[in-house]
N, CA and C atoms of all chains as a GROMACS GRO file, in nm:
protein
  594
    1MET      N    1   0.088  -0.111   0.006
    1MET     CA    2  -0.002  -0.004  -0.005
    1MET      C    3   0.091   0.128  -0.003
    2ALA      N    4   0.063   0.215  -0.094
    2ALA     CA    5   0.151   0.329  -0.114
    2ALA      C    6   0.154   0.421   0.011
    3SER      N    7   0.036   0.436   0.072
    3SER     CA    8   0.015   0.536   0.184
    3SER      C    9   0.072   0.470   0.315
    4GLN      N   10   0.098   0.342   0.313
    4GLN     CA   11   0.146   0.274   0.446
    4GLN      C   12   0.266   0.196   0.416
    5PRO      N   13   0.375   0.257   0.372
    5PRO     CA   14   0.500   0.171   0.339
    5PRO      C   15   0.558   0.100   0.454
    6ASN      N   16   0.548   0.153   0.580
    6ASN     CA   17   0.602   0.094   0.686
    6ASN      C   18   0.520  -0.045   0.735
    7ARG      N   19   0.420  -0.062   0.686
    7ARG     CA   20   0.339  -0.168   0.739
    7ARG      C   21   0.327  -0.288   0.634
    8ALA      N   22   0.420  -0.274   0.534
    8ALA     CA   23   0.404  -0.378   0.423
    8ALA      C   24   0.475  -0.504   0.458
    9ALA      N   25   0.401  -0.612   0.486
    9ALA     CA   26   0.444  -0.742   0.517
    9ALA      C   27   0.568  -0.750   0.593
   10ARG      N   28   0.567  -0.679   0.708
   10ARG     CA   29   0.679  -0.694   0.802
   10ARG      C   30   0.653  -0.819   0.895
   11PRO      N   31   0.751  -0.909   0.881
   11PRO     CA   32   0.737  -1.029   0.956
   11PRO      C   33   0.740  -1.016   1.108
   12LEU      N   34   0.675  -1.101   1.174
   12LEU     CA   35   0.681  -1.095   1.335
   12LEU      C   36   0.803  -1.164   1.384
   13PRO      N   37   0.836  -1.121   1.510
   13PRO     CA   38   0.961  -1.179   1.569
   13PRO      C   39   0.941  -1.344   1.578
   14GLY      N   40   1.044  -1.405   1.558
   14GLY     CA   41   1.038  -1.548   1.547
   14GLY      C   42   1.043  -1.619   1.409
   15PRO      N   43   1.043  -1.739   1.392
   15PRO     CA   44   1.058  -1.806   1.257
   15PRO      C   45   0.934  -1.783   1.180
   16SER      N   46   0.932  -1.657   1.124
   16SER     CA   47   0.814  -1.613   1.054
   16SER      C   48   0.788  -1.710   0.926
   17GLY      N   49   0.664  -1.741   0.901
   17GLY     CA   50   0.627  -1.831   0.773
   17GLY      C   51   0.615  -1.969   0.811
   18SER      N   52   0.684  -2.019   0.926
   18SER     CA   53   0.670  -2.155   0.952
   18SER      C   54   0.538  -2.191   1.014
   19LEU      N   55   0.484  -2.323   0.977
   19LEU     CA   56   0.356  -2.360   1.033
   19LEU      C   57   0.358  -2.365   1.183
   20VAL      N   58   0.449  -2.422   1.242
   20VAL     CA   59   0.463  -2.439   1.384
   20VAL      C   60   0.449  -2.316   1.458
   21TRP      N   61   0.525  -2.205   1.403
   21TRP     CA   62   0.520  -2.080   1.464
   21TRP      C   63   0.394  -2.020   1.456
   22GLY      N   64   0.322  -2.035   1.336
   22GLY     CA   65   0.187  -1.991   1.305
   22GLY      C   66   0.093  -2.056   1.413
   23MET      N   67   0.102  -2.190   1.426
   23MET     CA   68   0.020  -2.259   1.518
   23MET      C   69   0.028  -2.214   1.660
   24ALA      N   70   0.169  -2.186   1.709
   24ALA     CA   71   0.186  -2.141   1.847
   24ALA      C   72   0.114  -2.002   1.867
   25VAL      N   73   0.122  -1.917   1.753
   25VAL     CA   74   0.054  -1.783   1.770
   25VAL      C   75  -0.094  -1.806   1.784
   26PHE      N   76  -0.137  -1.891   1.697
   26PHE     CA   77  -0.279  -1.924   1.694
   26PHE      C   78  -0.325  -1.969   1.832
   27LEU      N   79  -0.250  -2.066   1.886
   27LEU     CA   80  -0.298  -2.119   2.021
   27LEU      C   81  -0.279  -2.007   2.133
   28ALA      N   82  -0.184  -1.927   2.120
   28ALA     CA   83  -0.177  -1.816   2.224
   28ALA      C   84  -0.299  -1.728   2.216
   29GLY      N   85  -0.332  -1.680   2.087
   29GLY     CA   86  -0.432  -1.592   2.069
   29GLY      C   87  -0.574  -1.658   2.111
   30TRP      N   88  -0.585  -1.788   2.080
   30TRP     CA   89  -0.713  -1.854   2.111
   30TRP      C   90  -0.734  -1.874   2.254
   31ILE      N   91  -0.638  -1.920   2.338
   31ILE     CA   92  -0.654  -1.948   2.471
   31ILE      C   93  -0.683  -1.828   2.543
   32VAL      N   94  -0.592  -1.725   2.531
   32VAL     CA   95  -0.632  -1.588   2.609
   32VAL      C   96  -0.655  -1.484   2.501
   33PRO      N   97  -0.784  -1.443   2.495
   33PRO     CA   98  -0.812  -1.340   2.400
   33PRO      C   99  -0.722  -1.209   2.391
   34GLY      N  100  -0.667  -1.182   2.274
   34GLY     CA  101  -0.577  -1.057   2.255
   34GLY      C  102  -0.431  -1.080   2.312
   35LEU      N  103  -0.394  -1.204   2.364
   35LEU     CA  104  -0.263  -1.233   2.432
   35LEU      C  105  -0.152  -1.203   2.333
   36ARG      N  106  -0.162  -1.267   2.205
   36ARG     CA  107  -0.062  -1.258   2.103
   36ARG      C  108  -0.035  -1.114   2.068
   37HIS      N  109  -0.138  -1.030   2.044
   37HIS     CA  110  -0.116  -0.896   2.012
   37HIS      C  111  -0.063  -0.818   2.118
   38ALA      N  112  -0.092  -0.858   2.250
   38ALA     CA  113  -0.034  -0.790   2.366
   38ALA      C  114   0.119  -0.818   2.374
   39LEU      N  115   0.159  -0.943   2.345
   39LEU     CA  116   0.296  -0.976   2.350
   39LEU      C  117   0.374  -0.910   2.235
   40LEU      N  118   0.320  -0.867   2.144
   40LEU     CA  119   0.382  -0.803   2.039
   40LEU      C  120   0.374  -0.646   2.058
   41GLY      N  121   0.314  -0.594   2.162
   41GLY     CA  122   0.305  -0.458   2.193
   41GLY      C  123   0.216  -0.379   2.106
   42ARG      N  124   0.115  -0.462   2.049
   42ARG     CA  125   0.009  -0.406   1.975
   42ARG      C  126  -0.117  -0.380   2.059
   43TRP      N  127  -0.083  -0.286   2.161
   43TRP     CA  128  -0.186  -0.281   2.273
   43TRP      C  129  -0.326  -0.239   2.235
   44SER      N  130  -0.347  -0.155   2.128
   44SER     CA  131  -0.475  -0.111   2.093
   44SER      C  132  -0.555  -0.233   2.048
   45ARG      N  133  -0.496  -0.317   1.962
   45ARG     CA  134  -0.566  -0.422   1.910
   45ARG      C  135  -0.588  -0.527   2.025
   46ALA      N  136  -0.491  -0.546   2.109
   46ALA     CA  137  -0.507  -0.643   2.213
   46ALA      C  138  -0.620  -0.597   2.304
   47VAL      N  139  -0.629  -0.478   2.345
   47VAL     CA  140  -0.736  -0.428   2.427
   47VAL      C  141  -0.871  -0.448   2.371
   48VAL      N  142  -0.894  -0.403   2.229
   48VAL     CA  143  -1.013  -0.405   2.164
   48VAL      C  144  -1.055  -0.558   2.158
   49PHE      N  145  -0.971  -0.651   2.116
   49PHE     CA  146  -1.010  -0.784   2.096
   49PHE      C  147  -1.049  -0.836   2.224
   50CYS      N  148  -0.966  -0.824   2.330
   50CYS     CA  149  -1.001  -0.882   2.465
   50CYS      C  150  -1.123  -0.827   2.520
   51LEU      N  151  -1.142  -0.692   2.514
   51LEU     CA  152  -1.276  -0.633   2.572
   51LEU      C  153  -1.391  -0.684   2.492
   52SER      N  154  -1.388  -0.692   2.359
   52SER     CA  155  -1.500  -0.734   2.289
   52SER      C  156  -1.537  -0.878   2.318
   53VAL      N  157  -1.437  -0.971   2.330
   53VAL     CA  158  -1.469  -1.111   2.344
   53VAL      C  159  -1.510  -1.128   2.493
   54VAL      N  160  -1.443  -1.071   2.594
   54VAL     CA  161  -1.483  -1.084   2.728
   54VAL      C  162  -1.618  -1.024   2.772
   55ALA      N  163  -1.644  -0.908   2.699
   55ALA     CA  164  -1.786  -0.854   2.718
   55ALA      C  165  -1.894  -0.932   2.663
   56LEU      N  166  -1.879  -0.990   2.554
   56LEU     CA  167  -1.984  -1.072   2.498
   56LEU      C  168  -1.993  -1.203   2.578
   57ALA      N  169  -1.872  -1.260   2.622
   57ALA     CA  170  -1.898  -1.384   2.695
   57ALA      C  171  -1.952  -1.369   2.824
   58ALA      N  172  -1.913  -1.254   2.903
   58ALA     CA  173  -1.967  -1.220   3.030
   58ALA      C  174  -2.119  -1.185   3.016
   59ALA      N  175  -2.159  -1.115   2.918
   59ALA     CA  176  -2.303  -1.093   2.890
   59ALA      C  177  -2.378  -1.232   2.867
   60GLY      N  178  -2.314  -1.322   2.800
   60GLY     CA  179  -2.372  -1.447   2.774
   60GLY      C  180  -2.402  -1.526   2.898
   61VAL      N  181  -2.296  -1.524   2.993
   61VAL     CA  182  -2.321  -1.598   3.117
   61VAL      C  183  -2.417  -1.526   3.206
   62TRP      N  184  -2.395  -1.398   3.212
   62TRP     CA  185  -2.499  -1.312   3.307
   62TRP      C  186  -2.651  -1.315   3.256
   63LEU      N  187  -2.663  -1.346   3.130
   63LEU     CA  188  -2.803  -1.353   3.080
   63LEU      C  189  -2.853  -1.508   3.084
   64ARG      N  190  -2.759  -1.585   3.149
   64ARG     CA  191  -2.802  -1.735   3.173
   64ARG      C  192  -2.821  -1.800   3.041
   65GLY      N  193  -2.720  -1.781   2.952
   65GLY     CA  194  -2.736  -1.854   2.826
   65GLY      C  195  -2.670  -1.993   2.849
   66VAL      N  196  -2.700  -2.078   2.743
   66VAL     CA  197  -2.654  -2.220   2.734
   66VAL      C  198  -2.494  -2.219   2.700
   67VAL      N  199  -2.415  -2.289   2.779
   67VAL     CA  200  -2.275  -2.305   2.730
   67VAL      C  201  -2.265  -2.452   2.712
   68PHE      N  202  -2.252  -2.494   2.572
   68PHE     CA  203  -2.272  -2.634   2.544
   68PHE      C  204  -2.150  -2.707   2.577
   69THR      N  205  -2.180  -2.843   2.598
   69THR     CA  206  -2.081  -2.943   2.635
   69THR      C  207  -2.054  -3.028   2.509
   70GLY      N  208  -1.952  -3.117   2.527
   70GLY     CA  209  -1.908  -3.196   2.417
   70GLY      C  210  -2.014  -3.308   2.378
   71GLN      N  211  -2.098  -3.333   2.459
   71GLN     CA  212  -2.202  -3.448   2.444
   71GLN      C  213  -2.318  -3.397   2.368
   72ALA      N  214  -2.286  -3.343   2.236
   72ALA     CA  215  -2.396  -3.290   2.166
   72ALA      C  216  -2.462  -3.411   2.092
   73THR      N  217  -2.601  -3.403   2.078
   73THR     CA  218  -2.681  -3.514   2.022
   73THR      C  219  -2.723  -3.463   1.875
   74ASP      N  220  -2.708  -3.339   1.840
   74ASP     CA  221  -2.742  -3.288   1.715
   74ASP      C  222  -2.652  -3.189   1.662
   75LEU      N  223  -2.671  -3.152   1.537
   75LEU     CA  224  -2.577  -3.064   1.475
   75LEU      C  225  -2.580  -2.911   1.541
   76PHE      N  226  -2.692  -2.869   1.596
   76PHE     CA  227  -2.698  -2.741   1.654
   76PHE      C  228  -2.616  -2.735   1.783
   77GLY      N  229  -2.621  -2.853   1.860
   77GLY     CA  230  -2.549  -2.864   1.985
   77GLY      C  231  -2.388  -2.877   1.956
   78LEU      N  232  -2.356  -2.941   1.836
   78LEU     CA  233  -2.224  -2.964   1.790
   78LEU      C  234  -2.166  -2.831   1.755
   79PHE      N  235  -2.230  -2.757   1.674
   79PHE     CA  236  -2.169  -2.624   1.629
   79PHE      C  237  -2.179  -2.512   1.742
   80GLY      N  238  -2.269  -2.537   1.831
   80GLY     CA  239  -2.267  -2.441   1.947
   80GLY      C  240  -2.150  -2.482   2.036
   81PHE      N  241  -2.118  -2.608   2.059
   81PHE     CA  242  -2.003  -2.645   2.125
   81PHE      C  243  -1.868  -2.598   2.083
   82LEU      N  244  -1.851  -2.600   1.941
   82LEU     CA  245  -1.740  -2.561   1.872
   82LEU      C  246  -1.719  -2.409   1.883
   83ALA      N  247  -1.841  -2.341   1.868
   83ALA     CA  248  -1.841  -2.184   1.876
   83ALA      C  249  -1.803  -2.154   2.029
   84ASP      N  250  -1.857  -2.226   2.111
   84ASP     CA  251  -1.832  -2.181   2.256
   84ASP      C  252  -1.691  -2.200   2.290
   85LEU      N  253  -1.629  -2.328   2.235
   85LEU     CA  254  -1.485  -2.359   2.267
   85LEU      C  255  -1.394  -2.260   2.207
   86GLY      N  256  -1.443  -2.179   2.100
   86GLY     CA  257  -1.359  -2.078   2.060
   86GLY      C  258  -1.314  -1.963   2.154
   87ALA      N  259  -1.400  -1.961   2.260
   87ALA     CA  260  -1.379  -1.855   2.363
   87ALA      C  261  -1.249  -1.879   2.459
   88GLY      N  262  -1.167  -1.984   2.428
   88GLY     CA  263  -1.054  -2.025   2.501
   88GLY      C  264  -1.077  -2.035   2.644
   89VAL      N  265  -0.996  -1.963   2.714
   89VAL     CA  266  -0.994  -1.993   2.872
   89VAL      C  267  -1.122  -1.940   2.928
   90LEU      N  268  -1.209  -1.867   2.850
   90LEU     CA  269  -1.336  -1.828   2.907
   90LEU      C  270  -1.453  -1.945   2.900
   91TYR      N  271  -1.411  -2.042   2.825
   91TYR     CA  272  -1.509  -2.161   2.815
   91TYR      C  273  -1.502  -2.234   2.950
   92PRO      N  274  -1.384  -2.285   2.988
   92PRO     CA  275  -1.390  -2.355   3.121
   92PRO      C  276  -1.449  -2.265   3.237
   93LEU      N  277  -1.421  -2.134   3.231
   93LEU     CA  278  -1.459  -2.036   3.338
   93LEU      C  279  -1.604  -2.040   3.343
   94ALA      N  280  -1.664  -2.032   3.217
   94ALA     CA  281  -1.811  -2.020   3.206
   94ALA      C  282  -1.871  -2.156   3.255
   95ARG      N  283  -1.809  -2.261   3.206
   95ARG     CA  284  -1.868  -2.396   3.261
   95ARG      C  285  -1.864  -2.414   3.414
   96SER      N  286  -1.760  -2.363   3.473
   96SER     CA  287  -1.739  -2.376   3.613
   96SER      C  288  -1.824  -2.273   3.703
   97SER      N  289  -1.895  -2.185   3.629
   97SER     CA  290  -1.961  -2.086   3.715
   97SER      C  291  -2.091  -2.141   3.774
   98ASP      N  292  -2.140  -2.080   3.865
   98ASP     CA  293  -2.264  -2.135   3.940
   98ASP      C  294  -2.393  -2.088   3.868
   99ILE      N  295  -2.377  -2.012   3.769
   99ILE     CA  296  -2.497  -1.962   3.703
   99ILE      C  297  -2.569  -2.074   3.617
  100VAL      N  298  -2.694  -2.107   3.644
  100VAL     CA  299  -2.753  -2.220   3.561
  100VAL      C  300  -2.816  -2.153   3.438
  101ALA      N  301  -2.815  -2.217   3.334
  101ALA     CA  302  -2.861  -2.171   3.209
  101ALA      C  303  -3.021  -2.174   3.215
  102ASP      N  304  -3.090  -2.078   3.161
  102ASP     CA  305  -3.230  -2.068   3.154
  102ASP      C  306  -3.271  -2.009   3.028
  103VAL      N  307  -3.316  -2.087   2.935
  103VAL     CA  308  -3.355  -2.035   2.798
  103VAL      C  309  -3.515  -2.032   2.800
  104SER      N  310  -3.578  -2.030   2.907
  104SER     CA  311  -3.719  -2.016   2.904
  104SER      C  312  -3.760  -1.867   2.883
  105ARG      N  313  -3.665  -1.775   2.890
  105ARG     CA  314  -3.688  -1.644   2.872
  105ARG      C  315  -3.602  -1.599   2.759
  106ALA      N  316  -3.644  -1.488   2.685
  106ALA     CA  317  -3.562  -1.438   2.569
  106ALA      C  318  -3.418  -1.410   2.601
  107ALA      N  319  -3.403  -1.355   2.727
  107ALA     CA  320  -3.257  -1.314   2.763
  107ALA      C  321  -3.173  -1.432   2.766
  108GLY      N  322  -3.208  -1.554   2.808
  108GLY     CA  323  -3.148  -1.672   2.798
  108GLY      C  324  -3.097  -1.710   2.660
  109ASP      N  325  -3.194  -1.700   2.563
  109ASP     CA  326  -3.146  -1.715   2.428
  109ASP      C  327  -3.043  -1.620   2.377
  110TYR      N  328  -3.059  -1.489   2.420
  110TYR     CA  329  -2.965  -1.392   2.377
  110TYR      C  330  -2.819  -1.435   2.444
  111GLY      N  331  -2.824  -1.484   2.559
  111GLY     CA  332  -2.701  -1.515   2.627
  111GLY      C  333  -2.634  -1.622   2.549
  112THR      N  334  -2.709  -1.727   2.520
  112THR     CA  335  -2.654  -1.849   2.433
  112THR      C  336  -2.572  -1.792   2.305
  113ARG      N  337  -2.638  -1.697   2.240
  113ARG     CA  338  -2.590  -1.641   2.113
  113ARG      C  339  -2.462  -1.550   2.149
  114PHE      N  340  -2.465  -1.484   2.253
  114PHE     CA  341  -2.355  -1.394   2.281
  114PHE      C  342  -2.235  -1.473   2.316
  115PHE      N  343  -2.245  -1.587   2.381
  115PHE     CA  344  -2.135  -1.666   2.418
  115PHE      C  345  -2.068  -1.721   2.296
  116ALA      N  346  -2.163  -1.778   2.212
  116ALA     CA  347  -2.110  -1.830   2.068
  116ALA      C  348  -2.042  -1.727   1.990
  117ALA      N  349  -2.112  -1.605   1.996
  117ALA     CA  350  -2.047  -1.494   1.918
  117ALA      C  351  -1.910  -1.454   1.975
  118ALA      N  352  -1.886  -1.460   2.114
  118ALA     CA  353  -1.769  -1.442   2.166
  118ALA      C  354  -1.661  -1.536   2.118
  119GLY      N  355  -1.699  -1.669   2.111
  119GLY     CA  356  -1.610  -1.768   2.072
  119GLY      C  357  -1.572  -1.749   1.922
  120THR      N  358  -1.659  -1.725   1.844
  120THR     CA  359  -1.626  -1.698   1.694
  120THR      C  360  -1.550  -1.583   1.681
  121LEU      N  361  -1.576  -1.463   1.740
  121LEU     CA  362  -1.505  -1.358   1.748
  121LEU      C  363  -1.347  -1.384   1.776
  122ASN      N  364  -1.326  -1.450   1.889
  122ASN     CA  365  -1.190  -1.485   1.942
  122ASN      C  366  -1.120  -1.576   1.836
  123LEU      N  367  -1.193  -1.673   1.771
  123LEU     CA  368  -1.130  -1.750   1.673
  123LEU      C  369  -1.082  -1.669   1.544
  124LEU      N  370  -1.169  -1.568   1.526
  124LEU     CA  371  -1.139  -1.484   1.411
  124LEU      C  372  -1.007  -1.406   1.446
  125CYS      N  373  -0.996  -1.348   1.574
  125CYS     CA  374  -0.871  -1.279   1.610
  125CYS      C  375  -0.758  -1.373   1.604
  126ALA      N  376  -0.774  -1.491   1.649
  126ALA     CA  377  -0.663  -1.601   1.657
  126ALA      C  378  -0.617  -1.630   1.518
  127PHE      N  379  -0.706  -1.637   1.420
  127PHE     CA  380  -0.674  -1.658   1.276
  127PHE      C  381  -0.602  -1.540   1.227
  128ASP      N  382  -0.641  -1.416   1.271
  128ASP     CA  383  -0.581  -1.299   1.218
  128ASP      C  384  -0.420  -1.285   1.262
  129ALA      N  385  -0.413  -1.344   1.400
  129ALA     CA  386  -0.263  -1.348   1.448
  129ALA      C  387  -0.173  -1.453   1.371
  130TYR      N  388  -0.257  -1.571   1.333
  130TYR     CA  389  -0.185  -1.663   1.267
  130TYR      C  390  -0.140  -1.611   1.118
  131ALA      N  391  -0.233  -1.546   1.063
  131ALA     CA  392  -0.196  -1.500   0.920
  131ALA      C  393  -0.084  -1.391   0.924
  132VAL      N  394  -0.081  -1.315   1.038
  132VAL     CA  395   0.031  -1.207   1.039
  132VAL      C  396   0.160  -1.286   1.075
  133ALA      N  397   0.147  -1.392   1.171
  133ALA     CA  398   0.275  -1.459   1.200
  133ALA      C  399   0.335  -1.546   1.080
  134THR      N  400   0.248  -1.589   0.995
  134THR     CA  401   0.299  -1.678   0.890
  134THR      C  402   0.332  -1.587   0.763
  135GLY      N  403   0.309  -1.455   0.763
  135GLY     CA  404   0.349  -1.359   0.669
  135GLY      C  405   0.241  -1.352   0.557
  136HIS      N  406   0.113  -1.410   0.584
  136HIS     CA  407   0.014  -1.395   0.478
  136HIS      C  408  -0.059  -1.271   0.480
  137LYS      N  409  -0.038  -1.198   0.599
  137LYS     CA  410  -0.109  -1.059   0.603
  137LYS      C  411  -0.007  -0.963   0.658
  138PRO      N  412  -0.003  -0.843   0.616
  138PRO     CA  413   0.099  -0.740   0.666
  138PRO      C  414   0.040  -0.703   0.814
  139ARG      N  415   0.134  -0.653   0.882
  139ARG     CA  416   0.105  -0.606   1.022
  139ARG      C  417   0.008  -0.487   1.023
  140MET      N  418  -3.271  -1.008   3.877
  140MET     CA  419  -3.283  -1.101   3.770
  140MET      C  420  -3.219  -1.041   3.641
  141SER      N  421  -3.146  -1.125   3.576
  141SER     CA  422  -3.068  -1.074   3.453
  141SER      C  423  -3.164  -1.061   3.342
  142ASN      N  424  -3.167  -0.949   3.293
  142ASN     CA  425  -3.261  -0.928   3.171
  142ASN      C  426  -3.191  -0.812   3.085
  143ILE      N  427  -3.234  -0.814   2.958
  143ILE     CA  428  -3.187  -0.709   2.862
  143ILE      C  429  -3.299  -0.694   2.756
  144SER      N  430  -3.306  -0.582   2.701
  144SER     CA  431  -3.406  -0.553   2.592
  144SER      C  432  -3.326  -0.604   2.469
  145HIS      N  433  -3.423  -0.629   2.365
  145HIS     CA  434  -3.371  -0.677   2.229
  145HIS      C  435  -3.277  -0.578   2.173
  146PHE      N  436  -3.324  -0.443   2.188
  146PHE     CA  437  -3.234  -0.339   2.125
  146PHE      C  438  -3.112  -0.329   2.191
  147ALA      N  439  -3.101  -0.336   2.331
  147ALA     CA  440  -2.977  -0.339   2.402
  147ALA      C  441  -2.884  -0.449   2.362
  148ALA      N  442  -2.941  -0.575   2.348
  148ALA     CA  443  -2.864  -0.683   2.303
  148ALA      C  444  -2.805  -0.664   2.159
  149MET      N  445  -2.883  -0.607   2.079
  149MET     CA  446  -2.839  -0.596   1.942
  149MET      C  447  -2.719  -0.480   1.934
  150THR      N  448  -2.739  -0.384   2.022
  150THR     CA  449  -2.639  -0.269   2.030
  150THR      C  450  -2.508  -0.334   2.079
  151LEU      N  451  -2.517  -0.413   2.189
  151LEU     CA  452  -2.400  -0.459   2.242
  151LEU      C  453  -2.323  -0.558   2.138
  152PHE      N  454  -2.387  -0.647   2.067
  152PHE     CA  455  -2.338  -0.731   1.975
  152PHE      C  456  -2.272  -0.638   1.852
  153ALA      N  457  -2.348  -0.554   1.808
  153ALA     CA  458  -2.301  -0.466   1.694
  153ALA      C  459  -2.184  -0.380   1.740
  154ALA      N  460  -2.177  -0.331   1.860
  154ALA     CA  461  -2.055  -0.258   1.903
  154ALA      C  462  -1.919  -0.346   1.909
  155ALA      N  463  -1.943  -0.474   1.977
  155ALA     CA  464  -1.839  -0.555   1.985
  155ALA      C  465  -1.773  -0.606   1.848
  156ALA      N  466  -1.867  -0.658   1.767
  156ALA     CA  467  -1.838  -0.700   1.631
  156ALA      C  468  -1.774  -0.593   1.539
  157SER      N  469  -1.836  -0.482   1.551
  157SER     CA  470  -1.785  -0.371   1.454
  157SER      C  471  -1.647  -0.333   1.498
  158ALA      N  472  -1.620  -0.319   1.632
  158ALA     CA  473  -1.478  -0.274   1.673
  158ALA      C  474  -1.378  -0.375   1.644
  159THR      N  475  -1.411  -0.505   1.661
  159THR     CA  476  -1.321  -0.608   1.631
  159THR      C  477  -1.288  -0.624   1.478
  160LEU      N  478  -1.388  -0.628   1.398
  160LEU     CA  479  -1.360  -0.624   1.256
  160LEU      C  480  -1.288  -0.495   1.209
  161ALA      N  481  -1.312  -0.382   1.262
  161ALA     CA  482  -1.239  -0.258   1.225
  161ALA      C  483  -1.086  -0.273   1.245
  162PHE      N  484  -1.064  -0.328   1.373
  162PHE     CA  485  -0.914  -0.332   1.409
  162PHE      C  486  -0.846  -0.455   1.329
  163GLN      N  487  -0.931  -0.544   1.281
  163GLN     CA  488  -0.865  -0.657   1.202
  163GLN      C  489  -0.830  -0.619   1.055
  164SER      N  490  -0.928  -0.523   1.010
  164SER     CA  491  -0.926  -0.514   0.861
  164SER      C  492  -0.869  -0.380   0.825
  165ARG      N  493  -0.851  -0.277   0.905
  165ARG     CA  494  -0.797  -0.147   0.867
  165ARG      C  495  -0.676  -0.116   0.940
  166PRO      N  496  -0.568  -0.049   0.869
  166PRO     CA  497  -0.444  -0.027   0.937
  166PRO      C  498  -0.434   0.097   1.022
  167THR      N  499  -0.506   0.202   0.996
  167THR     CA  500  -0.480   0.328   1.068
  167THR      C  501  -0.604   0.348   1.139
  168ASN      N  502  -0.586   0.430   1.263
  168ASN     CA  503  -0.686   0.457   1.360
  168ASN      C  504  -0.810   0.525   1.284
  169ARG      N  505  -0.786   0.625   1.195
  169ARG     CA  506  -0.887   0.694   1.128
  169ARG      C  507  -0.967   0.591   1.037
  170GLU      N  508  -0.903   0.518   0.976
  170GLU     CA  509  -0.980   0.417   0.890
  170GLU      C  510  -1.057   0.329   0.976
  171ARG      N  511  -1.001   0.283   1.086
  171ARG     CA  512  -1.067   0.188   1.180
  171ARG      C  513  -1.197   0.269   1.241
  172LEU      N  514  -1.181   0.382   1.269
  172LEU     CA  515  -1.304   0.456   1.332
  172LEU      C  516  -1.413   0.463   1.218
  173VAL      N  517  -1.382   0.507   1.100
  173VAL     CA  518  -1.480   0.516   1.001
  173VAL      C  519  -1.533   0.384   0.976
  174TYR      N  520  -1.468   0.277   0.968
  174TYR     CA  521  -1.517   0.147   0.931
  174TYR      C  522  -1.608   0.098   1.043
  175ALA      N  523  -1.564   0.116   1.171
  175ALA     CA  524  -1.644   0.079   1.283
  175ALA      C  525  -1.775   0.140   1.290
  176VAL      N  526  -1.780   0.265   1.275
  176VAL     CA  527  -1.899   0.333   1.280
  176VAL      C  528  -1.994   0.304   1.161
  177LYS      N  529  -1.938   0.300   1.040
  177LYS     CA  530  -2.024   0.233   0.936
  177LYS      C  531  -2.079   0.090   0.956
  178THR      N  532  -1.995   0.007   1.007
  178THR     CA  533  -2.047  -0.127   1.032
  178THR      C  534  -2.151  -0.123   1.127
  179PHE      N  535  -2.127  -0.042   1.255
  179PHE     CA  536  -2.222  -0.037   1.350
  179PHE      C  537  -2.355   0.012   1.303
  180VAL      N  538  -2.356   0.124   1.228
  180VAL     CA  539  -2.478   0.177   1.167
  180VAL      C  540  -2.549   0.081   1.083
  181LEU      N  541  -2.476   0.007   1.003
  181LEU     CA  542  -2.532  -0.093   0.913
  181LEU      C  543  -2.597  -0.215   0.993
  182PHE      N  544  -2.531  -0.257   1.102
  182PHE     CA  545  -2.586  -0.362   1.184
  182PHE      C  546  -2.716  -0.320   1.237
  183VAL      N  547  -2.711  -0.205   1.321
  183VAL     CA  548  -2.830  -0.156   1.381
  183VAL      C  549  -2.940  -0.107   1.301
  184GLY      N  550  -2.902  -0.024   1.190
  184GLY     CA  551  -2.991   0.027   1.088
  184GLY      C  552  -3.063  -0.084   1.014
  185GLY      N  553  -2.978  -0.172   0.974
  185GLY     CA  554  -3.034  -0.308   0.901
  185GLY      C  555  -3.122  -0.375   0.975
  186ALA      N  556  -3.097  -0.393   1.100
  186ALA     CA  557  -3.203  -0.471   1.187
  186ALA      C  558  -3.335  -0.392   1.208
  187ILE      N  559  -3.331  -0.257   1.223
  187ILE     CA  560  -3.447  -0.176   1.234
  187ILE      C  561  -3.523  -0.169   1.115
  188LEU      N  562  -3.461  -0.164   1.002
  188LEU     CA  563  -3.524  -0.169   0.867
  188LEU      C  564  -3.586  -0.300   0.852
  189ILE      N  565  -3.526  -0.405   0.874
  189ILE     CA  566  -3.586  -0.545   0.853
  189ILE      C  567  -3.705  -0.558   0.954
  190GLY      N  568  -3.690  -0.503   1.070
  190GLY     CA  569  -3.810  -0.502   1.156
  190GLY      C  570  -3.922  -0.438   1.110
  191TRP      N  571  -3.904  -0.316   1.051
  191TRP     CA  572  -4.020  -0.243   1.009
  191TRP      C  573  -4.079  -0.313   0.884
  192LEU      N  574  -3.991  -0.375   0.801
  192LEU     CA  575  -4.045  -0.443   0.681
  192LEU      C  576  -4.126  -0.555   0.715
  193LEU      N  577  -4.095  -0.620   0.832
  193LEU     CA  578  -4.165  -0.732   0.875
  193LEU      C  579  -4.281  -0.706   0.950
  194TYR      N  580  -4.294  -0.577   0.997
  194TYR     CA  581  -4.413  -0.531   1.086
  194TYR      C  582  -4.547  -0.559   1.027
  195PRO      N  583  -4.576  -0.539   0.894
  195PRO     CA  584  -4.707  -0.565   0.843
  195PRO      C  585  -4.756  -0.714   0.847
  196ILE      N  586  -4.653  -0.807   0.861
  196ILE     CA  587  -4.698  -0.938   0.854
  196ILE      C  588  -4.680  -1.003   1.001
  197SER      N  589  -4.650  -0.907   1.100
  197SER     CA  590  -4.637  -0.964   1.234
  197SER      C  591  -4.763  -0.981   1.308
  198ARG      N  592  -4.883  -0.937   1.262
  198ARG     CA  593  -5.003  -0.942   1.320
  198ARG      C  594  -5.099  -1.031   1.256
   0.00000   0.00000   0.00000
């Protein structure tokens, strides 16, 4: 990009381009939302990613949404579990909370969607970190 | 008792999603702000528009 010459495909510290390095970055960003960007000193991104994911996940638990387990009997439960798992460390925290899911009210349904949205947003951020680490995307 | 209105829920989701997408897809703060505001307005405005379009068949 002509207006942003200093941002053009600058590799991250580490063995940039390797699959293992990319996977390590992906795992760090997946387990703790925003961690990878924070380690690189990209604080604005780290704060925004972390706040967005944590706010959605906290709202999901507060509204008593369903946090799916791995024992899904249908596709809805399976995809819900995969989306929830995307929230990284927030998933076991939500599962261990004392708040019981209640989808008899609309708020409970919103909560279910919020937690799934937090998981998918976090996965998106982790894939973004992976693309930067492997050199597929400029910083 | 935890509760939230449909509009507040939609606004919370739109804010989180638009901020995240803006920081992922735009390099400068100014471009991010413009993109985030645009996406937020499209999320919320689109939902309101669809709501009004469905209003005649809701009763």
